N, C-alpha and C positions, 0 to 999 in steps of 0.2 A: 855337675847341679846347675842347671840356668838359676838365674834369681827368679824367673820368672815364671811360671806352669799356665798353661794358656789351654781350657778345655773348650770345644765346641760344640755348643748344640742348636738344635734347630726348635723353636717353638712356634709352629703356624709357617707365614715369612719372616719371621723373625729369626735373625741368628746371636744366640747367646755366650759371649762369651766369660767363663767362669775363671777369673783370673785367681793365682795364688801364689804369693812373693812380695816382690818390691819392682818397683818400677823407676828406675833410678838410670843414670847416665850409662851407657855402656850394653850390655846382654836385655837389661830388662825394656828399655824402649826401644830397642831394635828388634824384641820379639813381638813386642807390640806393635809396630811399625808395619812390620813385615805379613802380621796377621792381617791387618787392616788393609794393606794393600791386595792381599790376596785373596780377600773379600770380594771388594770392589771389582777385581777383573772377574770372579763369578758372577758378578753382577749381584752380588748380595748388597744390599743399602740400607738395609733396616737391622741397626746393630745395639743391641743393648748389652755394657760392657757391667758384667758384676765384680764390685769390686769389694766382696765381703771379706775374703782373707788377703787382702792385698794391705801389707802392715805399714808400708813405709813408699811412699812418693817423693821424691826430690824434684826441684826446680828441671830438670831433664825430663823428668818422667812429666810432668805436668807441661811442659811443650809438645811433648809426643800426643801428648790426649787433647790439646788445642790444636796441632796439626792433623791427628786422624780425624775433628772432628771437622777441620775444613775440607780435607780430601772428601768424606762424605757428603758435605754438605754441596761442594762443587757438582756432584754427581748425583744431586738431586735426592738426595737420599737423608738418612736420620741416623743420628748417632744418641743414643741416651747413656744416663750412667745408674745403677743399682746397689743398693746398699752400703754409701758410703761409709767410713768409718769416720768418728768424730776429728782424727786427725787427719784426713783428707778434707773432710768440708771446712775445716777449719783454714787451711790450706788453699782451698779455692774461695771461700770466704776473702783472705788478707788481698791474696790475688786478684780479686773481683771477679772472678770466675766462674763462680755459684750463679749470677744472673744468667749467663750465657749455656753453660749444658744447662739439660732437661734433668733433673733427678729425683728417682722414687726410692722409697723405702720396700715397696712392696712389688712383688713382679708383674702379679697380677694385674697391679695398675700401670703398672708399667709396658706389660704388652699390648695391653685395650690402648694405649695412648698412641700406638703409633699408626700412620692412618696409610 
């Protein structure tokens, strides 16, 4: 059983990744990386990561989120975060990354924010 399950769905031209599990060194961050890479190759550059069921992110997982963000930005795309748990929000605040990511608590608002 993988640490991280990723379900993909389309909402208009935005790809929503519903993630469930942990984003940690090893499988979790690899799963995220390959999902993002594949979407970019498919030309899908508006990506919303739904983190509501992600219980834990370690420093490697944070690194993966940042690297995913950078990859998508380079491709002139947008990566946004949805439903951060308090734990993840605190982690992003401590690492000063809360200001880097566009984060939302409401999926409709998040989807409307993509240009």
